[in-house]
N, C-alpha and C positions, 0 to 999 in steps of 0.2 A: 504494499498498500504507500504509494507516494505521501511525503510529507506535505502538511497543510502550506498553501501558498501566503506569505506574509501580506496583510493589508497596507497598501502605503496610505497615510494619511497627511496630506499637506494643511499644515495650520496657518492662515494668512492673517497677520494683527501686528499690531503696534504696540508698543510697550508704554504709551501714555494714553490709551485707549481703556477706559474704565471697564469695558463689558468686556474687552481682552483678556482683563486681570481675573474678571469672575468667570469669563469661558475657559482659561487655562486650568482653572481649578475642576470645572465640570466637566471637560473632557478626560483629565487623570481620572477623575471618579467613573466615568464612564467606561473606561479601559478596566478599571478595577472591578466593573460590574461583568465585564466579560475576559476574565483571566485566561481563558481558552484558545482566545481568538490572535494570533500572533502578529503583530503589528510592526510599521515602520514609520516612526513619525519624523516629517520635516517641517520646522519651522521657517516660515516665510515671511519676508519683509513686507511692510504697507507703511505710506505714510499718511496717518490720519490728517496731519494739517502740511501739506507740501510747500505753503507759502511760508512757513516760520523759517528765517533765516539760520545759519550754521550756528549763529551765536546765541540763538535762542531770544525772547521778548519775555517783560514782564507777564507775569499771570494774569494781573487784573486786564493788561491791556489785550490779552488774549481774549479775555473771557466779553471784554465788551465789544471786539472785533467779532467774535463767534456768536454772543449771545444776546447781545445789546446793551447788556450793564452784567455787573458781578451778582447783583441781589437775583436775577433773571435766573443765574445758574443757579443760586442756592436752591429752589424749589426741585429743579431736575436732579441736582446732587444729591437729595434727601433718598429719592428713591433707589439711586445706585448705592449709596452708603449702606441703605438697610440690606441690599441683595447681596452684597460682598461679604456682611456680617453672617448672612445665614449659611454662606460658604466658609466661614471660620478666617475670612480674611479685613484686615483693617484699611479703609479709606478714610483720609483725613483732608476732605478738599480746603481747610482753610491754612494748612501747611505748606501747599504747594505755593512758593512765591514765583519759580520762574517757569515759562513754557519752553521746553528743549526743544529742537530740530533732533530727530530721532536716528540720522543716517549713522553716526557713532555708535549708538545703542545696538544698532542692527549689525553692525561692522563686530562688535564684541561678540553678538551671538553667534555669528559665522565664524569667527574664531575660536570660541568655545565648543562648537560641533566638531573641530577637529579632535577633540579629546574626548569627546562623548558627552559634554556638558553643557549643551544647549540649552535645555531646560531648565537646568540651574541659573544659567546667566540671566535668562530672560526673568526667571521668577527676584531674583537678585535685583535686578534694575527696575521691575516693576514694585518690589516693596520699599526700595528706596525711594522712588516718585510718588506713591500712592501713601503708603503707611508714615513715613520718615519726612516727605517733604525736600528729598534732596535734588541739590542741583545737577540735574543730568547733561549741562552745558559745561562744567567743569572737568577738566581732563584726570585730577587728582580724584574726583568723585569715580570717575569713569575704571581707572586704573585700581582702585581700592577694591572696588566691585570685583574684577577681574580675578585681583590676587585672590580675594575670597573663595572665589570658586576654583581655584588650582592653575591659574595662567601665571605665566612670569610677568612681574610686574613692571620692570625694566624692558623688556622684548614689548608689551601691549603700549608704554609710553614713547617708545620709539616708533612703533606703527601707526598710533593715532595721529603723529605728526606728519605722515606721509598720507597720498591718497589712495592707500594701498585697499583694493576691493570696493571703491566709493562707485565706481564705474557698475561692477556685478551688482551691488545692493541696488542703485538706481534700476537697473536693466530688470532685475526679479521683481520690482515695486510696478515697474511700467510694466511688466507681463501679467500681473496680477489684475491691473487697472484696466490693460486692452482686453483681458476675458473677461470684461463685465463685472469684476469685483469692486464694488462701491462702499458695502459695509462689512465691517470686521465685528468679532471675529467670523472667518468663513472657513469651513473644515471640508476641505475636498477629500472625498474618498475614491481610491484607486484611480485619480487624474479624470473622472468623468461624472461623479456624482457631488455636487455641493449642498452644503447645508449652512445656512447664514444665521449669525446671532448667538448668543450666549446659551443655547438652548439646554434643557435638562438633561442630567447624566441618563436614564433612563430610554430618552430618545435618541440620544447618540448612540447608546448601548446597542439599542435595536438596529439603528442604520449601521454600525460596525458589524453586529453579525450577519444581517441581512445581504451587505456588499459583498463581506468576505465569502458566504455561501456560493453567490454569483459568481465570483470570479475562480473560485475553487471549481467550481461545477463545469464554468467554460474552459479551464485549464484541462478536465479530465477527459471531455469531450475528444 
């Protein structure tokens, strides 16, 4: 009997997207509900706010630009904060003081993938931003985060000072947009079925099982 073919799951998301923060925990819970299904997860970049300059902007300026005012976001944030708490996560909107451009964050995730630590890198950056109000525009913040998950601090600092993988990350993010992905998180199963939004783990687990069964049935034909 042939071994079960692993299911490829591409997760398109951004580290400053609160529903991506919640969605990461939910897909992890979904995978725990389907432990018998072999999977291969790829973390794909997306720029929630591609207009943000590389140096970032003040959070208040960002909220005024995107939502009309800081107060307008507070009503929206309450629902997201509650959803995060339900997943055992902490989101403290008032602690975020600077809105970053996330290309360097995505570079770190890509580099961490080389040592099998992409999910840990992504989680670290999200926690820094949502829970701790960390400034992801600061090289020191990024270097420390990378070092804490096992990357070499000096190496990361040198690479961040270059344009290494900037073109690749930009191209990958453009590819997602070109494929029609506009809302994140989006989970793409086996390269052909997309589920958008931070769906419940049970729903995601059903999708994982269904698509895995389909691709393995096709492989057996």
